[in-house]
N, CA, C and O atoms as a MOPAC input file, in Angstrom:
PM7 MOZYME 1SCF
protein

 N    -14.03700 1     3.51900 1    -4.63400 1
 C    -12.62600 1     3.75000 1    -4.76900 1
 C    -12.22000 1     3.41100 1    -6.19100 1
 O    -12.65800 1     2.40800 1    -6.75400 1
 N    -11.39500 1     4.23900 1    -6.75100 1
 C    -10.94900 1     4.04500 1    -8.12900 1
 C     -9.81600 1     3.02800 1    -8.17700 1
 O     -8.94400 1     2.99900 1    -7.30900 1
 N     -9.85200 1     2.21200 1    -9.18900 1
 C     -8.75900 1     1.25300 1    -9.40700 1
 C     -8.03000 1     1.66500 1   -10.67200 1
 O     -8.63000 1     2.21000 1   -11.59900 1
 N     -6.77500 1     1.40900 1   -10.70300 1
 C     -6.02200 1     1.73000 1   -11.89300 1
 C     -5.12900 1     0.55200 1   -12.25000 1
 O     -4.70400 1    -0.20800 1   -11.38000 1
 N     -4.85800 1     0.41600 1   -13.51100 1
 C     -3.96700 1    -0.63600 1   -13.97100 1
 C     -2.80800 1    -0.00300 1   -14.71000 1
 O     -2.94600 1     1.04800 1   -15.33500 1
 N     -1.69200 1    -0.64300 1   -14.63100 1
 C     -0.48700 1    -0.16700 1   -15.28300 1
 C      0.00500 1    -1.28600 1   -16.17900 1
 O      0.05900 1    -2.44300 1   -15.76400 1
 N      0.36400 1    -0.94300 1   -17.41200 1
 C      0.93000 1    -1.94700 1   -18.30600 1
 C      2.26800 1    -2.40400 1   -17.74300 1
 O      3.05800 1    -1.59900 1   -17.24900 1
 N      2.51000 1    -3.69700 1   -17.82400 1
 C      3.74000 1    -4.24300 1   -17.28300 1
 C      4.94600 1    -3.62300 1   -17.97200 1
 O      4.99900 1    -3.53200 1   -19.19900 1
 N      5.92300 1    -3.19400 1   -17.15600 1
 C      7.13100 1    -2.59300 1   -17.69700 1
 C      7.08500 1    -1.08200 1   -17.80100 1
 O      8.12400 1    -0.45300 1   -18.00300 1
 N      5.89300 1    -0.47100 1   -17.66800 1
 C      5.80300 1     0.98500 1   -17.71500 1
 C      6.21600 1     1.57400 1   -16.37300 1
 O      5.79400 1     1.06800 1   -15.33300 1
 N      7.02400 1     2.62200 1   -16.36400 1
 C      7.43200 1     3.23900 1   -15.10200 1
 C      6.24800 1     3.90400 1   -14.39800 1
 O      5.42200 1     4.55800 1   -15.03500 1
 N      6.17600 1     3.72700 1   -13.06600 1
 C      5.10100 1     4.36500 1   -12.29800 1
 C      5.63600 1     5.22400 1   -11.16100 1
 O      4.86500 1     5.94000 1   -10.52200 1
 N      6.92000 1     5.17100 1   -10.89600 1
 C      7.50200 1     5.96600 1    -9.82200 1
 C      9.01500 1     5.89500 1    -9.87700 1
 O      9.58800 1     5.25000 1   -10.75500 1
 N      9.65600 1     6.56300 1    -8.93200 1
 C     11.11600 1     6.59000 1    -8.88100 1
 C     11.57600 1     5.72400 1    -7.72300 1
 O     11.08200 1     5.85800 1    -6.60300 1
 N     12.52000 1     4.83900 1    -7.99300 1
 C     13.06200 1     3.94600 1    -6.98500 1
 C     14.07800 1     4.70000 1    -6.13800 1
 O     14.89000 1     5.46100 1    -6.66400 1
 N     14.03400 1     4.49000 1    -4.83100 1
 C     15.03200 1     5.08200 1    -3.94700 1
 C     15.85500 1     3.96200 1    -3.34500 1
 O     15.32400 1     2.87200 1    -3.13500 1
 N     17.11800 1     4.18200 1    -3.06100 1
 C     17.89200 1     5.39200 1    -3.28000 1
 C     18.07000 1     5.66400 1    -4.77500 1
 O     18.04900 1     4.74900 1    -5.59800 1
 N     18.24300 1     6.93200 1    -5.09800 1
 C     18.32600 1     7.34700 1    -6.49400 1
 C     19.58200 1     6.79500 1    -7.15200 1
 O     20.69000 1     6.90500 1    -6.62700 1
 N     19.37100 1     6.20200 1    -8.31200 1
 C     20.47300 1     5.66800 1    -9.10600 1
 C     20.18000 1     5.92300 1   -10.57200 1
 O     19.02200 1     5.98800 1   -10.98500 1
 N     21.23300 1     6.06400 1   -11.34800 1
 C     21.06400 1     6.26200 1   -12.77900 1
 C     20.68200 1     4.94600 1   -13.44100 1
 O     21.22400 1     3.88900 1   -13.11800 1
 N     19.74400 1     5.02800 1   -14.36800 1
 C     19.28800 1     3.85900 1   -15.10300 1
 C     19.82400 1     3.91000 1   -16.51900 1
 O     19.77100 1     4.95600 1   -17.16600 1
 N     20.33700 1     2.79500 1   -17.00800 1
 C     20.84300 1     2.76900 1   -18.37900 1
 C     19.69600 1     2.75700 1   -19.39100 1
 O     19.87400 1     3.16100 1   -20.54000 1
 N     18.53500 1     2.29800 1   -18.96700 1
 C     17.39000 1     2.20700 1   -19.87200 1
 C     16.52600 1     3.45800 1   -19.85800 1
 O     16.10100 1     3.93700 1   -20.91000 1
 N     16.26200 1     4.00000 1   -18.64000 1
 C     15.28600 1     5.07800 1   -18.50600 1
 C     15.89100 1     6.46400 1   -18.32400 1
 O     15.14900 1     7.44600 1   -18.30200 1
 N     17.19900 1     6.58000 1   -18.19200 1
 C     17.79500 1     7.89900 1   -18.02900 1
 C     18.35200 1     8.10600 1   -16.64100 1
 O     19.00600 1     7.21900 1   -16.09400 1
 N     18.09500 1     9.28900 1   -16.05500 1
 C     18.74700 1     9.66700 1   -14.81200 1
 C     18.24800 1     8.94500 1   -13.57200 1
 O     18.99900 1     8.81100 1   -12.60600 1
 N     17.02400 1     8.48100 1   -13.56600 1
 C     16.49900 1     7.83300 1   -12.38200 1
 C     15.96100 1     6.44900 1   -12.71900 1
 O     15.29700 1     6.26800 1   -13.74000 1
 N     16.24700 1     5.47700 1   -11.86600 1
 C     15.70800 1     4.13800 1   -12.04700 1
 C     14.25200 1     4.14400 1   -11.59200 1
 O     13.97500 1     4.48300 1   -10.44200 1
 N     13.32500 1     3.78100 1   -12.45800 1
 C     11.91000 1     3.79600 1   -12.06400 1
 C     11.47200 1     2.45400 1   -11.47600 1
 O     12.13700 1     1.43200 1   -11.64500 1
 N     10.34500 1     2.49000 1   -10.78800 1
 C      9.69300 1     1.25400 1   -10.37200 1
 C      8.63100 1     0.93900 1   -11.41900 1
 O      7.99000 1     1.83800 1   -11.96500 1
 N      8.46100 1    -0.32700 1   -11.68200 1
 C      7.47600 1    -0.73800 1   -12.67700 1
 C      6.42900 1    -1.65400 1   -12.07100 1
 O      5.53800 1    -2.12800 1   -12.77700 1
 N      6.52200 1    -1.90900 1   -10.78500 1
 C      5.58800 1    -2.78200 1   -10.08500 1
 C      4.83500 1    -1.96900 1    -9.03200 1
 O      5.44100 1    -1.20300 1    -8.28300 1
 N      3.53700 1    -2.13400 1    -8.97800 1
 C      2.71300 1    -1.34500 1    -8.06200 1
 C      3.08000 1    -1.61200 1    -6.60400 1
 O      3.18100 1    -0.67300 1    -5.81400 1
 N      3.28100 1    -2.87400 1    -6.23900 1
 C      3.60600 1    -3.20300 1    -4.85600 1
 C      4.96200 1    -2.63100 1    -4.44700 1
 O      5.10700 1    -2.14700 1    -3.32400 1
 N      5.94500 1    -2.67600 1    -5.32400 1
 C      7.25900 1    -2.09800 1    -5.03300 1
 C      7.13000 1    -0.58800 1    -4.84800 1
 O      7.75300 1    -0.02200 1    -3.95000 1
 N      6.32700 1     0.07100 1    -5.68800 1
 C      6.14000 1     1.51200 1    -5.55900 1
 C      5.43600 1     1.87000 1    -4.25800 1
 O      5.80300 1     2.84900 1    -3.60800 1
 N      4.44300 1     1.10000 1    -3.87400 1
 C      3.73700 1     1.38700 1    -2.61800 1
 C      4.63900 1     1.15200 1    -1.41400 1
 O      4.53000 1     1.85800 1    -0.41100 1
 N      5.51800 1     0.17700 1    -1.50100 1
 C      6.49000 1    -0.04000 1    -0.42800 1
 C      7.43300 1     1.15400 1    -0.32700 1
 O      7.77100 1     1.58200 1     0.77600 1
 N      7.86200 1     1.69600 1    -1.47200 1
 C      8.69900 1     2.90000 1    -1.49500 1
 C      7.95200 1     4.08300 1    -0.85800 1
 O      8.51800 1     4.82600 1    -0.05600 1
 N      6.67900 1     4.24200 1    -1.22700 1
 C      5.86900 1     5.32700 1    -0.67300 1
 C      5.72700 1     5.19400 1     0.83600 1
 O      5.80900 1     6.18500 1     1.56200 1
 N      5.51500 1     3.97600 1     1.30500 1
 C      5.35600 1     3.73700 1     2.73800 1
 C      6.65400 1     4.01100 1     3.48800 1
 O      6.63100 1     4.63800 1     4.54700 1
 N      7.76500 1     3.55900 1     2.96600 1
 C      9.05100 1     3.83300 1     3.60000 1
 C      9.34700 1     5.33000 1     3.63800 1
 O      9.84100 1     5.83700 1     4.64600 1
 N      9.05000 1     6.04400 1     2.54800 1
 C      9.24900 1     7.49300 1     2.53700 1
 C      8.38200 1     8.17800 1     3.58300 1
 O      8.83100 1     9.11600 1     4.24300 1
 N      7.15700 1     7.72300 1     3.73900 1
 C      6.26500 1     8.29900 1     4.75300 1
 C      6.80200 1     8.05500 1     6.15200 1
 O      6.81700 1     8.96600 1     6.98000 1
 N      7.24300 1     6.83400 1     6.42200 1
 C      7.70700 1     6.49000 1     7.76400 1
 C      9.02500 1     7.16700 1     8.12800 1
 O      9.26700 1     7.44400 1     9.30200 1
 N      9.86700 1     7.43400 1     7.15600 1
 C     11.17400 1     8.02100 1     7.43600 1
 C     11.18800 1     9.54500 1     7.35200 1
 O     12.24200 1    10.15800 1     7.52300 1
 N     10.04000 1    10.16600 1     7.09300 1
 C      9.96300 1    11.62200 1     6.95600 1
 C      9.46500 1    12.24000 1     8.25900 1
 O      8.56800 1    11.71000 1     8.91400 1
 N     10.06000 1    13.36300 1     8.61500 1
 C      9.65700 1    14.10400 1     9.80500 1
 C      8.79100 1    15.28900 1     9.41300 1
 O      8.84400 1    15.75700 1     8.27600 1
 N      8.00400 1    15.76600 1    10.34500 1
 C      7.17100 1    16.93400 1    10.08700 1
 C      8.06300 1    18.11500 1     9.72800 1
 O      9.09800 1    18.34300 1    10.35400 1
 N      7.64800 1    18.85100 1     8.72300 1
 C      8.38100 1    20.03000 1     8.29100 1
 C      9.39700 1    19.77600 1     7.19700 1
 O      9.96600 1    20.73100 1     6.66800 1
 N      9.64900 1    18.52400 1     6.83700 1
 C     10.63900 1    18.22700 1     5.79900 1
 C     10.08500 1    18.36900 1     4.39000 1
 O     10.85700 1    18.52000 1     3.44400 1
 N      8.79600 1    18.32700 1     4.23100 1
 C      8.18500 1    18.47600 1     2.90900 1
 C      7.53800 1    19.85000 1     2.80400 1
 O      6.63800 1    20.16900 1     3.58100 1
 N      7.97900 1    20.65900 1     1.86300 1
 C      7.32800 1    21.95300 1     1.68800 1
 C      5.84900 1    21.76200 1     1.36100 1
 O      5.48000 1    20.82000 1     0.65900 1
 N      5.03300 1    22.62700 1     1.85500 1
 C      3.58500 1    22.67800 1     1.66600 1
 C      2.86200 1    21.60500 1     2.49900 1
 O      1.77700 1    21.86400 1     3.02100 1
 N      3.44200 1    20.42300 1     2.62700 1
 C      2.81900 1    19.35100 1     3.41900 1
 C      3.58000 1    19.21200 1     4.73800 1
 O      4.32100 1    18.24800 1     4.93100 1
 N      3.39900 1    20.17200 1     5.64300 1
 C      4.16600 1    20.21400 1     6.88600 1
 C      3.96700 1    18.95300 1     7.71900 1
 O      4.92400 1    18.47400 1     8.32700 1
 N      2.76400 1    18.40500 1     7.76800 1
 C      2.46400 1    17.26100 1     8.63600 1
 C      2.70900 1    15.91100 1     7.97400 1
 O      2.30200 1    14.88400 1     8.51700 1
 N      3.36200 1    15.88600 1     6.81500 1
 C      3.67400 1    14.62200 1     6.15100 1
 C      4.71700 1    13.86900 1     6.96300 1
 O      5.71800 1    14.45700 1     7.37400 1
 N      4.50500 1    12.59900 1     7.19900 1
 C      5.45600 1    11.76100 1     7.92600 1
 C      4.93800 1    11.39000 1     9.29800 1
 O      3.83300 1    11.76800 1     9.68800 1
 N      5.76100 1    10.63700 1    10.03000 1
 C      5.35200 1    10.21400 1    11.37500 1
 C      6.13800 1    10.94000 1    12.46000 1
 O      5.94900 1    10.66700 1    13.64500 1
 N      7.01400 1    11.85800 1    12.07200 1
 C      7.79300 1    12.65200 1    13.01900 1
 C      8.64800 1    11.74500 1    13.90100 1
 O      8.58800 1    11.81000 1    15.12900 1
 N      9.42600 1    10.91700 1    13.26200 1
 C     10.20400 1     9.89800 1    13.96000 1
 C     11.29500 1    10.49500 1    14.85200 1
 O     11.68800 1     9.87100 1    15.83700 1
 N     11.79000 1    11.69300 1    14.52500 1
 C     12.80900 1    12.33800 1    15.35600 1
 C     12.32000 1    12.58100 1    16.77800 1
 O     13.12400 1    12.59600 1    17.71100 1
 N     11.03000 1    12.76800 1    16.95500 1
 C     10.46500 1    12.99200 1    18.28800 1
 C     10.77800 1    11.82200 1    19.21800 1
 O     10.94100 1    12.02000 1    20.42200 1
 N     10.86400 1    10.62200 1    18.68100 1
 C     11.01700 1     9.42300 1    19.49900 1
 C     12.47100 1     9.02800 1    19.74100 1
 O     12.73300 1     8.11400 1    20.52300 1
 N     13.41900 1     9.69500 1    19.08800 1
 C     14.81200 1     9.26900 1    19.18600 1
 C     15.38100 1     9.35200 1    20.59300 1
 O     16.14900 1     8.47800 1    20.99500 1
 N     15.02300 1    10.37900 1    21.34700 1
 C     15.61900 1    10.56200 1    22.66500 1
 C     14.58600 1    10.50900 1    23.78600 1
 O     14.80800 1    11.05100 1    24.86900 1
 N     13.47900 1     9.86700 1    23.52600 1
 C     12.45600 1     9.66900 1    24.54600 1
 C     12.73200 1     8.38200 1    25.31400 1
 O     13.33300 1     7.44700 1    24.78500 1
 N     12.29100 1     8.34700 1    26.55300 1
 C     12.33000 1     7.09300 1    27.30100 1
 C     11.41300 1     6.10000 1    26.61400 1
 O     10.29500 1     6.45100 1    26.23900 1
 N     11.86000 1     4.88000 1    26.44400 1
 C     11.04800 1     3.88000 1    25.77300 1
 C     10.16300 1     3.20100 1    26.81100 1
 O     10.60800 1     2.36800 1    27.60100 1
 N      8.90800 1     3.58600 1    26.77400 1
 C      7.90300 1     3.02200 1    27.66200 1
 C      6.74800 1     2.51800 1    26.81000 1
 O      6.75100 1     2.67100 1    25.58900 1
 N      5.77000 1     1.92000 1    27.45800 1
 C      4.57800 1     1.49000 1    26.72200 1
 C      3.85800 1     2.69000 1    26.11700 1
 O      3.28800 1     2.58900 1    25.03000 1
 N      3.88000 1     3.82900 1    26.81500 1
 C      3.24500 1     5.03600 1    26.29800 1
 C      3.95100 1     5.51500 1    25.02600 1
 O      3.29500 1     5.90400 1    24.06000 1
 N      5.28600 1     5.48600 1    25.02900 1
 C      6.05200 1     5.90000 1    23.84700 1
 C      5.75500 1     4.98900 1    22.66800 1
 O      5.56100 1     5.46200 1    21.54800 1
 N      5.71800 1     3.68600 1    22.91500 1
 C      5.43000 1     2.73200 1    21.84800 1
 C      4.01200 1     2.91500 1    21.31300 1
 O      3.78400 1     2.79400 1    20.10900 1
 N      3.05800 1     3.20600 1    22.19700 1
 C      1.68200 1     3.44000 1    21.75800 1
 C      1.57200 1     4.73100 1    20.95200 1
 O      0.83600 1     4.78600 1    19.96700 1
 N      2.29700 1     5.76600 1    21.36500 1
 C      2.29000 1     7.03500 1    20.63400 1
 C      2.88800 1     6.85100 1    19.23600 1
 O      2.36600 1     7.39500 1    18.26300 1
 N      3.97800 1     6.09000 1    19.13500 1
 C      4.57400 1     5.79900 1    17.83400 1
 C      3.60800 1     4.99900 1    16.96900 1
 O      3.46000 1     5.27500 1    15.77900 1
 N      2.95600 1     4.01600 1    17.56500 1
 C      1.94300 1     3.22900 1    16.85500 1
 C      0.83100 1     4.12800 1    16.33000 1
 O      0.42900 1     4.00400 1    15.17400 1
 N      0.33100 1     5.03300 1    17.17100 1
 C     -0.72800 1     5.95400 1    16.76100 1
 C     -0.27100 1     6.86500 1    15.62100 1
 O     -1.03200 1     7.11900 1    14.68600 1
 N      0.98000 1     7.36000 1    15.69600 1
 C      1.50800 1     8.21600 1    14.63200 1
 C      1.58000 1     7.46900 1    13.30800 1
 O      1.23000 1     8.01800 1    12.26300 1
 N      2.03300 1     6.22100 1    13.34600 1
 C      2.13800 1     5.41800 1    12.12300 1
 C      0.75900 1     5.19700 1    11.51800 1
 O      0.56100 1     5.40800 1    10.32100 1
 N     -0.18900 1     4.77400 1    12.33800 1
 C     -1.53900 1     4.47100 1    11.84500 1
 C     -2.21600 1     5.72300 1    11.29000 1
 O     -2.81500 1     5.67200 1    10.21600 1
 N     -2.13100 1     6.84400 1    12.00500 1
 C     -2.80500 1     8.05800 1    11.53700 1
 C     -2.15100 1     8.61300 1    10.26500 1
 O     -2.85000 1     9.11800 1     9.38700 1
 N     -0.81600 1     8.52400 1    10.15600 1
 C     -0.14200 1     9.00000 1     8.94100 1
 C     -0.52200 1     8.15100 1     7.73600 1
 O     -0.75800 1     8.68300 1     6.65100 1
 N     -0.58300 1     6.84500 1     7.91800 1
 C     -0.96700 1     5.97300 1     6.79900 1
 C     -2.41500 1     6.22200 1     6.40500 1
 O     -2.73300 1     6.27100 1     5.21700 1
 N     -3.29000 1     6.37800 1     7.38300 1
 C     -4.69800 1     6.65900 1     7.07600 1
 C     -4.86800 1     7.98300 1     6.33600 1
 O     -5.74400 1     8.10900 1     5.48000 1
 N     -4.03800 1     8.96500 1     6.65800 1
 C     -4.17200 1    10.27000 1     6.01900 1
 C     -3.51400 1    10.31400 1     4.64300 1
 O     -4.12800 1    10.77600 1     3.68100 1
 N     -2.27100 1     9.83600 1     4.53800 1
 C     -1.49900 1    10.03100 1     3.31700 1
 C     -1.53700 1     8.84100 1     2.36100 1
 O     -1.36600 1     9.02400 1     1.15600 1
 N     -1.75500 1     7.64400 1     2.86000 1
 C     -1.80600 1     6.45400 1     2.00800 1
 C     -3.06100 1     5.63400 1     2.33900 1
 O     -2.95200 1     4.49600 1     2.79700 1
 N     -4.24000 1     6.20200 1     2.11000 1
 C     -5.47000 1     5.50700 1     2.52600 1
 C     -5.74700 1     4.23000 1     1.73600 1
 O     -6.61000 1     3.44500 1     2.12800 1
 N     -5.04600 1     4.01000 1     0.65000 1
 C     -5.23700 1     2.79300 1    -0.14400 1
 C     -4.40000 1     1.62300 1     0.37900 1
 O     -4.41400 1     0.54000 1    -0.20500 1
 N     -3.66800 1     1.84000 1     1.48500 1
 C     -2.88700 1     0.77800 1     2.12300 1
 C     -3.56000 1     0.39500 1     3.43600 1
 O     -3.95100 1     1.26000 1     4.22100 1
 N     -3.68800 1    -0.88800 1     3.66400 1
 C     -4.25200 1    -1.41000 1     4.90400 1
 C     -3.13800 1    -2.07900 1     5.69800 1
 O     -2.36800 1    -2.87000 1     5.15400 1
 N     -3.05600 1    -1.76300 1     6.97600 1
 C     -2.06300 1    -2.37800 1     7.84100 1
 C     -2.60600 1    -3.73300 1     8.28700 1
 O     -3.67600 1    -3.81100 1     8.89000 1
 N     -1.87200 1    -4.78600 1     7.99300 1
 C     -2.26400 1    -6.12400 1     8.44000 1
 C     -1.76000 1    -6.38100 1     9.85100 1
 O     -2.46700 1    -6.94800 1    10.68500 1
 N     -0.52100 1    -5.95500 1    10.10800 1
 C      0.08000 1    -6.15600 1    11.42300 1
 C      1.11500 1    -5.07200 1    11.64700 1
 O      1.89300 1    -4.75300 1    10.74800 1
 N      1.12600 1    -4.50700 1    12.84400 1
 C      2.08800 1    -3.47600 1    13.21100 1
 C      2.64000 1    -3.82800 1    14.58300 1
 O      1.90300 1    -3.86800 1    15.56900 1
 N      3.94300 1    -4.08500 1    14.63800 1
 C      4.59300 1    -4.46100 1    15.89000 1
 C      5.73500 1    -3.49500 1    16.13900 1
 O      6.55900 1    -3.25300 1    15.25800 1
 N      5.78000 1    -2.94500 1    17.34200 1
 C      6.88400 1    -2.07600 1    17.74900 1
 C      7.65400 1    -2.81600 1    18.83400 1
 O      7.10400 1    -3.15500 1    19.88200 1
 N      8.93500 1    -3.06300 1    18.56800 1
 C      9.76200 1    -3.90400 1    19.42400 1
 C     10.82200 1    -3.04600 1    20.10300 1
 O     11.47400 1    -2.22700 1    19.45600 1
 N     10.99000 1    -3.23500 1    21.39400 1
 C     12.02300 1    -2.53100 1    22.15100 1
 C     13.05200 1    -3.54600 1    22.65200 1
 O     12.96800 1    -4.73600 1    22.34800 1
 N     13.99500 1    -3.06800 1    23.40300 1
 C     15.05900 1    -3.94100 1    23.96300 1
 C     14.47200 1    -5.03200 1    24.84700 1
 O     15.03800 1    -6.12100 1    24.94300 1
 N     13.34400 1    -4.75400 1    25.49300 1
 C     12.72400 1    -5.76200 1    26.35500 1
 C     12.33300 1    -7.01300 1    25.56800 1
 O     12.40800 1    -8.12700 1    26.08800 1
 N     11.91600 1    -6.82700 1    24.31000 1
 C     11.49700 1    -7.96500 1    23.48700 1
 C     12.62600 1    -8.52400 1    22.62800 1
 O     12.57400 1    -9.69000 1    22.23700 1
 N     13.64200 1    -7.72100 1    22.32800 1
 C     14.73400 1    -8.15100 1    21.45400 1
 C     16.05400 1    -7.67700 1    22.05600 1
 O     16.36000 1    -6.48500 1    22.03400 1
 N     16.83200 1    -8.61500 1    22.59200 1
 C     18.08000 1    -8.27100 1    23.27500 1
 C     19.14800 1    -7.74100 1    22.32100 1
 O     20.13800 1    -7.16800 1    22.77500 1
 N     18.97300 1    -7.91700 1    21.01500 1
 C     19.95200 1    -7.41000 1    20.05700 1
 C     19.85100 1    -5.90300 1    19.86000 1
 O     20.77200 1    -5.28900 1    19.32200 1
 N     18.74300 1    -5.29900 1    20.29000 1
 C     18.57600 1    -3.84400 1    20.16400 1
 C     19.29500 1    -3.14100 1    21.30000 1
 O     19.42700 1    -3.68300 1    22.39700 1
 N     19.76100 1    -1.92100 1    21.02600 1
 C     20.31600 1    -1.08600 1    22.08400 1
 C     19.18700 1    -0.54600 1    22.94200 1
 O     18.01500 1    -0.67300 1    22.58800 1
 N     19.53600 1     0.05300 1    24.06200 1
 C     18.51200 1     0.55000 1    24.98500 1
 C     17.69800 1     1.69400 1    24.40700 1
 O     16.55400 1     1.89700 1    24.81400 1
 N     18.25500 1     2.43900 1    23.47500 1
 C     17.53900 1     3.58500 1    22.91800 1
 C     17.08400 1     3.33200 1    21.47700 1
 O     16.96100 1     4.27400 1    20.69400 1
 N     16.83500 1     2.07800 1    21.12900 1
 C     16.38100 1     1.74000 1    19.78400 1
 C     15.02600 1     1.04100 1    19.82500 1
 O     14.69500 1     0.33100 1    20.77400 1
 N     14.26500 1     1.26300 1    18.77600 1
 C     13.00200 1     0.56800 1    18.55900 1
 C     13.01700 1    -0.00800 1    17.15700 1
 O     13.68100 1     0.52300 1    16.26600 1
 N     12.29200 1    -1.08200 1    16.96400 1
 C     12.15700 1    -1.67500 1    15.64500 1
 C     10.67500 1    -1.67900 1    15.29500 1
 O      9.84200 1    -2.11600 1    16.08900 1
 N     10.35400 1    -1.19200 1    14.10300 1
 C      8.97100 1    -1.21000 1    13.60500 1
 C      8.88300 1    -2.30500 1    12.56100 1
 O      9.58000 1    -2.26300 1    11.54700 1
 N      8.02800 1    -3.28700 1    12.80700 1
 C      7.75600 1    -4.34700 1    11.82600 1
 C      6.31000 1    -4.18400 1    11.39400 1
 O      5.40700 1    -4.10900 1    12.22700 1
 N      6.09800 1    -4.13000 1    10.09000 1
 C      4.74600 1    -3.90700 1     9.59500 1
 C      4.50600 1    -4.75800 1     8.36000 1
 O      5.34700 1    -4.83500 1     7.46400 1
 N      3.34800 1    -5.39100 1     8.33300 1
 C      2.90600 1    -6.02300 1     7.09100 1
 C      1.69100 1    -5.24000 1     6.61800 1
 O      0.86200 1    -4.81000 1     7.42000 1
 N      1.59500 1    -5.06300 1     5.31200 1
 C      0.53500 1    -4.23800 1     4.74300 1
 C      0.03900 1    -4.86500 1     3.46100 1
 O      0.69000 1    -5.72400 1     2.86600 1
 N     -1.13000 1    -4.41200 1     3.05200 1
 C     -1.70300 1    -4.86100 1     1.78000 1
 C     -2.37900 1    -3.69100 1     1.10500 1
 O     -2.71100 1    -2.69000 1     1.73900 1
 N     -2.57700 1    -3.83500 1    -0.19400 1
 C     -3.28900 1    -2.80900 1    -0.93400 1
 C     -4.78100 1    -3.02600 1    -0.75000 1
 O     -5.26500 1    -4.15600 1    -0.81500 1
 N     -5.49500 1    -1.95400 1    -0.52400 1
 C     -6.91600 1    -2.03200 1    -0.21300 1
 C     -7.72400 1    -2.63100 1    -1.35300 1
 O     -8.63100 1    -3.42600 1    -1.10600 1
 N     -7.41900 1    -2.27200 1    -2.59000 1
 C     -8.20800 1    -2.76200 1    -3.71300 1
 C     -7.72200 1    -4.10600 1    -4.25700 1
 O     -8.34200 1    -4.67400 1    -5.15600 1
 N     -6.60200 1    -4.62100 1    -3.70800 1
 C     -6.10500 1    -5.92200 1    -4.13600 1
 C     -5.45500 1    -6.62300 1    -2.94000 1
 O     -4.24100 1    -6.52000 1    -2.76400 1
 N     -6.23100 1    -7.33100 1    -2.11700 1
 C     -5.68900 1    -7.94700 1    -0.90300 1
 C     -4.61000 1    -9.00200 1    -1.15200 1
 O     -3.87600 1    -9.35500 1    -0.23000 1
 N     -4.50300 1    -9.51000 1    -2.38400 1
 C     -3.45600 1   -10.48800 1    -2.66500 1
 C     -2.08100 1    -9.82500 1    -2.76800 1
 O     -1.05700 1   -10.50600 1    -2.71800 1
 N     -2.05900 1    -8.51100 1    -2.90900 1
 C     -0.79300 1    -7.78900 1    -2.99100 1
 C     -0.42700 1    -7.29200 1    -1.59400 1
 O     -0.98800 1    -6.30700 1    -1.11300 1
 N      0.51100 1    -7.97700 1    -0.94700 1
 C      0.93300 1    -7.58400 1     0.39300 1
 C      2.43800 1    -7.77000 1     0.52000 1
 O      3.05500 1    -8.51700 1    -0.23900 1
 N      3.01100 1    -7.07900 1     1.48800 1
 C      4.44500 1    -7.12800 1     1.71600 1
 C      4.72100 1    -6.73400 1     3.16700 1
 O      3.80400 1    -6.35100 1     3.89200 1
 N      5.97200 1    -6.82600 1     3.58600 1
 C      6.36700 1    -6.42900 1     4.93300 1
 C      7.54600 1    -5.47000 1     4.86100 1
 O      8.32600 1    -5.49100 1     3.90800 1
 N      7.66200 1    -4.63500 1     5.87500 1
 C      8.82100 1    -3.76700 1     6.00900 1
 C      9.29500 1    -3.81600 1     7.44700 1
 O      8.53800 1    -4.17000 1     8.35100 1
 N     10.55200 1    -3.45900 1     7.65300 1
 C     11.12900 1    -3.41000 1     8.98200 1
 C     12.03600 1    -2.20000 1     9.04100 1
 O     12.89500 1    -2.01900 1     8.17800 1
 N     11.84800 1    -1.36100 1    10.06600 1
 C     12.62900 1    -0.13100 1    10.21500 1
 C     13.21700 1    -0.09300 1    11.61800 1
 O     12.53600 1    -0.39500 1    12.59800 1
 N     14.48100 1     0.27700 1    11.70200 1
 C     15.14700 1     0.44500 1    12.98400 1
 C     15.13000 1     1.93200 1    13.31900 1
 O     15.60700 1     2.75700 1    12.53900 1
 N     14.58200 1     2.26800 1    14.47500 1
 C     14.50300 1     3.65900 1    14.93200 1
 C     15.51300 1     3.84500 1    16.04400 1
 O     15.41700 1     3.20900 1    17.09300 1
 N     16.47100 1     4.70800 1    15.81800 1
 C     17.48200 1     4.96400 1    16.83700 1
 C     18.51600 1     5.93800 1    16.32900 1
 O     18.60000 1     6.21200 1    15.13200 1
 N     19.30400 1     6.45800 1    17.25000 1
 C     20.33500 1     7.42000 1    16.83800 1
 C     21.46600 1     6.77500 1    16.07000 1
 O     22.40300 1     7.46000 1    15.66000 1

């Protein structure tokens, strides 16, 4: 696997949500590898199939789960979609922990909501890790 290094302060990606930068111009860039990979992971998880031209299967197709009955099968299917999408599109990220939480585990969630909690690390640098949390619901 190839490793790459970036000089500190050099832009490596675009930070979302898009904002104008006084230093770099129209878009605020990310200058940290871990921050950029977190952005990439969030974009992957929040994208549905068909939203990216040419890459029809990019994303985890989260809209499919919005109006499904929340059962163990639904949670397992969502887990499988997350793992397979990361393995395909971001193979340099390793999932340390993936938890899908429903109303049964967290009373603060509505009946038709799920929460995805994930900790991840970069494959070529295990000291670089972070966590994300996404609420799935209408």
